[in-house]
Structure formats: C-alpha cells, structure tokens
C-alpha angles and dihedrals in degrees: 000000000000128000121203129198128179120201137181111222114196105184146012090262091053089050089052090048090052089049090051090053091050090047090058090059097047121114131188112289095022120154125204118195113201121197133175145100126293112291095015096123106268097128093041087055091051090049090053091046092051092048090051091050092053098254107161099190120089110261118219133162108282090218096149099036093037093213136043130182125211132191112244115215103170108056129081096218105025124073101162132045112199115199117193125184116191095180097115095043123091113236093245094049098053093092090053095057111099095208091053093047092049092047093050092048091051099035097107096043120131113272097018135111115190123201118188121193118203087022091165086079089067092070110176091356091073112115110257097220103058142118109249120207119190115197123196142167117251102200092259109100098231099034127092133181116223121191115192121198118186125189105217095186 
C-alpha cells in the first residue's frame, strides 16, 4: 500500500524541518528517490537530512563524483548516508556508471540510507521499495511543493 502527502514548503528552514521529520522515520537500508527540476530544493533537502542525521561534513551535490558517502553520528540504525546525484548522466548511461551500479546493489544494506537526486533517470532500475519525493516550483520564488509517496508494503 502506498501513502501520499503533498506539502508546501516556504523557506530553506522549512525544507530542513521537513528533512528532519523524514529522518526520524528512516530505518537501516532506506532509499529516498528525489525528483524535480533544477533548483526545486532537492539538494537543500539532502543537506537538512544530513544535518538531522548528525553528519558533520558539508553536503554538496556530488555532480562530478556522482556519489558521496557521509558518516552518520546521530541515528541508532544508520551509520552511512549515501548521496547520489544523477544530474550529469544521460538516462541511458546510468546503468553504465560503476558508482551508480555499486550504490544500487548496496542500497538496502544494513546501516545505510541512500538518497538519489534526479532519480527519474534510473527508469526501471529504481529500487521498488523506496520513499519518493517530488519537488516542484510553485511560482513564488521561495516556495516549493514537495509530494512524498511512501510504499508501505
């Protein structure tokens, strides 16, 4: 069964608060698939999520390395946050990228949370059991709409 929730986020601090609420629900092996146009809040969300999980390093989009791993210090089940950004990859080449393949193979491992930006580029390779977050602009410069779909099965 899937649950869907749509939210209006009006600032960076509200995006970080949403990320903190999501972080409280995360369990070991969780996968978050983030979709949305450029500048719609995906990376800001990941930064807030990392902060809530106790990551001390600065989180940026790993656009050139595709994937970055961070040590989690503030969660009882999660020890590693994996942040993947598929922006620079063409949809057909995603399966050819070694970092992406390794990340997908290890996504549900104990102690990991995997967050993938531009997840729409995964196509059929996207993990089935994942929380999906769709980010979009609203027409107001600082506001974003975030729709969260969670597969509870």
